[in-house]
N, C-alpha and C positions, 0 to 999 in steps of 0.2 A: 581858470577852469570852468567849463560850463557844467550846468546840472545834469545835462544829459551824459556828459562824459563822467562825471561822478557816479551817477546811478549805473552806467554800464560797467565801471571798474568794480563797485560793490556787488554787482550780480556776477562778475566773472569770479571774484575771490569765493563768493558763497557757492556759486555752481560747481567750481572746481573741487571745493572743500567737501560739500556733500557728494559728488559723483566719485571721487577718489576713495571717500569712507565707505561708500556702498560696494565698491568693488573688493575692498578687503573684508567687510562684514560677511559677503556672500561666500567668501573663502573660508572664514571661520565657521559659518554655518554648515558648510559642507563638510568640514572637519568633525564638526559635532555630530553629524549624521553618520559618518564614518565609524566613530568611536562608539556611538549608541548602537549600531548595527553589528559591526565586527567585534567589538570588546564591551559587550554589554555589563558583564561583571565587574568590569573595571571602570565603567562610565563615571560614577560618582567620585571616584578617586582622581581620574584624569580631568575630567571637567568639574573641578570643585570651584566654588564661588570666587576664590582668589584667583585662579587661572581665567575664569570668565570675565572678571573685572580687568585684568591685565591685557586681554585680547581686545576687550571694547576699547581701553585707553589706546591700544596700539593702532586700531583701526582709525580712530578720531585723529590720532597724532599724524599718521600717515597721510590722511587726507589734508589736514591742516598744513603739513610740510610741503605737499605737493602743490597746494594752492599759493603758498608763499614764495616758493620758487618759480612756477611758471606765469602766475599772473603778473608780477612786475615785468618780467621778460618781454611779455606780450604787449602791455600797456606802455613800453617805452619805444614801441614802433611808431614811426611818424604817419599820421592820418591825415588826409585832406580834408578840409573843413566841409567841402561840398559833398563828400562820399558818406554812405550810409552803411550800416552794417546790414549785410543782406541775409538776414536770419531772424528767427522769431526771439532769440536770447543773444546776449553777448558771450559767446564762447570762442575758445581758441581759434578752431579752423575759420570761422566767419571772420574773426579779426585779423587774421593772417591774409585772408582773401582781400580785406580793405585797406591792408597798408600799403603806402606809396614807397616802398624801399625794398631792399633785398631781405627776404625772409628765409633764407636758407638755414641760418642758425635756429630760428624758432621752429622750423619744419623738423629739423633733427631733433630738437628737444622735444617736440611732441611726439615725434616717432618713438624716442626713448621711453618716454612717460607711457606711451600706449604699451609698449612691450612689457614693462615692469608691472602696470596696473591692470591691463587687460589680458594679455596673451598669457603670461606666467599664471596669473590666477586662474584664468579658464583651464589652463593644463592641469593645475592642482585639483580643481573641481571635478574635472573629466576622470582624472585619476583616483581621486576619492570614490566617485560613483561607479568606477569599473570595479573596485574592490568590494564597494557594497553590494553590487549586482552579484559577484562571484559567491559572496556570504550568503546571500538570500536564496539563490539557486541550490545551496546545499542544504536548505531547511526542507524537511520532508514534508511537512503538512502544509496544505494550500492556504489555510487560515493563518498560519505563521507568516507565510510569503506575503499574503495581502496586507497584514498589519505592518511588516517591515517596509513595503513599497509605500504604503500610505504616509509613513513618516517622512518619506523624501519627495513625493510628488509634487507638493506645493513649491517647495524650494527649487525644484528642477524647473517648474514653470516659470518661477521669477527669474531664474537664471537665464532661461531662453529668452524672455522678453527684453530683459535688461541687456546683455551682452550682445544678443543678435542685433539690437539697434545701434548701440554705443560703438561696437567695433565697425560697423558699416559707415558711421559718420567720421571716427578719427583714423581709420585705416584705409578708407577709399581713396582712389587717386584723385588728382585735381583736374576737374573737368566741369563744365557748365552743367552738364547732366547730373553729375555726382552731386553738385552743390544743390541743385534745385531738389533732388531727391533726398539730400541730406536735411532740408528744412522739415520734411514730412517726419523723418526719422527722429530728428531733435525733439519735435512736437510730442513724438510718441513716447519717447524714454524720459522726457522733461515733465510731462503732464499725465499721459495715459498710465504709464507703468506704476508711477506712485500712487495714483488713484486706485488701481486694481489690486495693489499689494495687500492691503488690509482685508479686501474681499476674499482674496486667493487664500490667505493664511487662515481667515476665520471660518471658512467653509468646511476646515476640518473639524470644527466642533459641532457636535450632534444637535446641541440647543440651537446654534445659529442656522444650521441646515433646516430644522424644523421650523424655526420662525419664517425663513426665506420661503419655504414650501407653502405655509399657510398664508403668507402674504400674497404669493402668486395666486393661490386658489381663491382667496377673497377678491382679488383684482379681476380675475376671469369671471367668477360668479356675478360680480357687480356690472360687468360690460354685457353679460350674457342675459340679465334679467331686467 
């Protein structure tokens, strides 16, 4: 077994584990926002530390299970020694494209995993935020509405960035154009989205906003002096 194959296998296991875990975590965060906005008086009872720990374990467990199921099935495909993975990372769609055998079973498996980990979670997230929107619109004060929406906007942005790119990669039709487009989308959700997440979430903090504004002003002043 070559070092390249071993590296690709490790990357596939880790990539699937972290990706599936994030899918579940985003659902958990959406449910958390729903409880916080729609049932604020019961929030500490419903989302107690024990439940939060169990949900975190569930997310990581589901991600690990997904990786342990789909990675071996993908790596068992026969690959020609002269062929290369036509993508920036070793992930399931790219490896299926590089296989030199019938991949119908793997494609069905990938489609089922996509439905369970992408479509179903996205439906739950949208349903949660639909209920949140109804609850917020019932708030009479504009300040109250703004505060409620501010607790959700960062998560919605992350969901849009992540699901918008991942679903395009795993649910797109098999074609040369889709494959080329998938490289950019893979780069975006594998590198850009994780890099933007800390910035998106921390910008809700007033101190972080103030520090960022001061940094921009100092940079601007130094360039114009």
